[in-house]
VOTI-743025 format. One record per residue (C-alpha): x negated, y negated, z. Coordinates in steps of 0.05 Angstrom, whole numbers, padded with zeros to 5 digits, always signed. Layout:
REM residues N
XYZ
...
END
This chain:
REM residues 203
-02579-01183+01281
-02584-01169+01206
-02557-01102+01182
-02617-01072+01145
-02581-01010+01119
-02589-01009+01044
-02535-00976+01000
-02589-00937+00962
-02617-00910+01026
-02548-00884+01045
-02540-00851+00976
-02609-00819+00973
-02611-00795+01045
-02543-00763+01038
-02560-00730+00971
-02631-00706+00987
-02610-00638+01015
-02563-00627+00956
-02610-00646+00899
-02666-00604+00929
-02683-00587+01000
-02755-00578+00980
-02768-00650+00960
-02788-00708+01004
-02755-00775+00998
-02790-00841+01010
-02791-00913+00988
-02856-00940+00961
-02846-00997+01010
-02851-00948+01068
-02912-00953+01113
-02959-00897+01096
-02966-00863+01164
-02979-00793+01139
-03000-00758+01075
-02947-00749+01021
-02916-00680+01011
-02894-00656+00943
-02848-00651+00906
-02833-00724+00923
-02777-00770+00901
-02798-00841+00912
-02757-00903+00897
-02765-00978+00902
-02717-01035+00889
-02757-01083+00845
-02708-01141+00843
-02637-01164+00840
-02611-01176+00770
-02546-01210+00751
-02496-01218+00807
-02423-01239+00803
-02369-01254+00852
-02309-01207+00851
-02252-01249+00878
-02204-01190+00879
-02249-01153+00928
-02276-01216+00962
-02346-01191+00952
-02407-01200+00909
-02427-01147+00859
-02503-01144+00857
-02545-01111+00803
-02609-01077+00829
-02667-01058+00785
-02690-00992+00814
-02751-00949+00798
-02746-00875+00816
-02806-00829+00812
-02803-00753+00813
-02875-00732+00830
-02907-00664+00828
-02979-00643+00840
-03011-00617+00777
-03016-00547+00806
-02941-00548+00817
-02924-00570+00747
-02969-00514+00719
-02929-00463+00760
-02868-00485+00721
-02904-00472+00655
-02911-00403+00625
-02983-00381+00616
-03006-00401+00547
-03070-00400+00507
-03060-00459+00461
-03068-00529+00490
-03012-00555+00445
-02964-00503+00472
-02982-00522+00544
-02972-00595+00528
-02903-00582+00498
-02884-00538+00557
-02905-00592+00606
-02863-00642+00567
-02804-00594+00575
-02815-00593+00650
-02818-00669+00652
-02753-00673+00612
-02722-00626+00663
-02744-00673+00719
-02713-00732+00683
-02650-00692+00678
-02651-00683+00753
-02657-00758+00763
-02600-00770+00715
-02559-00720+00755
-02576-00757+00819
-02551-00823+00789
-02490-00788+00761
-02473-00761+00830
-02479-00831+00860
-02437-00869+00808
-02388-00815+00787
-02376-00761+00840
-02312-00744+00803
-02356-00707+00753
-02362-00653+00807
-02289-00637+00792
-02235-00617+00841
-02210-00688+00849
-02271-00718+00883
-02277-00794+00882
-02326-00846+00908
-02282-00859+00968
-02297-00788+00992
-02371-00803+01000
-02412-00844+01050
-02432-00895+00997
-02364-00901+00965
-02346-00968+00995
-02404-00999+00957
-02372-00976+00891
-02438-00962+00856
-02439-00968+00780
-02492-00953+00728
-02506-01016+00689
-02563-00987+00648
-02611-00929+00648
-02670-00968+00620
-02723-00916+00607
-02762-00857+00633
-02837-00849+00627
-02875-00784+00632
-02944-00780+00664
-02994-00725+00678
-03055-00720+00723
-03044-00792+00745
-03088-00823+00799
-03135-00791+00849
-03082-00739+00870
-03072-00719+00797
-02997-00727+00801
-02951-00707+00744
-02878-00724+00735
-02831-00777+00711
-02815-00849+00727
-02745-00875+00712
-02722-00947+00712
-02648-00959+00722
-02602-01017+00737
-02547-01002+00787
-02495-01049+00815
-02465-01047+00885
-02412-01087+00921
-02443-01126+00978
-02386-01107+01024
-02425-01123+01086
-02435-01196+01068
-02406-01245+01118
-02404-01319+01102
-02465-01348+01133
-02425-01407+01156
-02364-01371+01186
-02357-01414+01247
-02331-01403+01317
-02329-01479+01325
-02262-01496+01292
-02278-01571+01295
-02338-01561+01250
-02294-01522+01202
-02241-01576+01204
-02294-01628+01186
-02305-01593+01120
-02232-01596+01100
-02187-01645+01065
-02147-01673+01124
-02085-01680+01080
-02081-01606+01064
-02030-01563+01100
-02084-01515+01125
-02124-01573+01153
-02063-01600+01190
-02048-01531+01219
-02120-01523+01240
-02119-01592+01273
-02059-01572+01313
-02094-01509+01336
-02155-01549+01357
-02113-01600+01395
-02076-01544+01431
-02142-01513+01454
-02164-01578+01488
END
């Protein structure tokens, strides 16, 4: 059975009540079984980027290109804007709200990769996702949008590159059959000779 728990899911599900109990969290890969509720934070992992093997931790460090959307209905974003007469003033005010949303997304990432910024001696190891040792590789960009799509959604879309240790990885070929393992080894090595003795003793 493959473990399908994703490190980002652990992070976001744990942080959702802290960042804002009024927002809904989903992945854009989720099956759409019911209508979305807003505000909505939606994320998707687009792809794996560079990966490297960390021999000191006996684990791969994998870069993930992640898109995070903070979506509001237009009526909600207007509630955040003071009543104005001039269209330019409204536009600038909306941009201020969007900047604030981007700030919330940056705070979310900051919480994930550097919980010590909370103060009081917190570290990654204190949190559910700490064993994955998340790091921010790059905050690529954020795009603002307004009255987008049929639902006239407004908000921000941020693209980030995060890296995680793949601590759950198990060698695909870790074998219970020691003979098959022995067949891959140099028979003159000390480890191979010890393994051969173990195999012979089992027979």
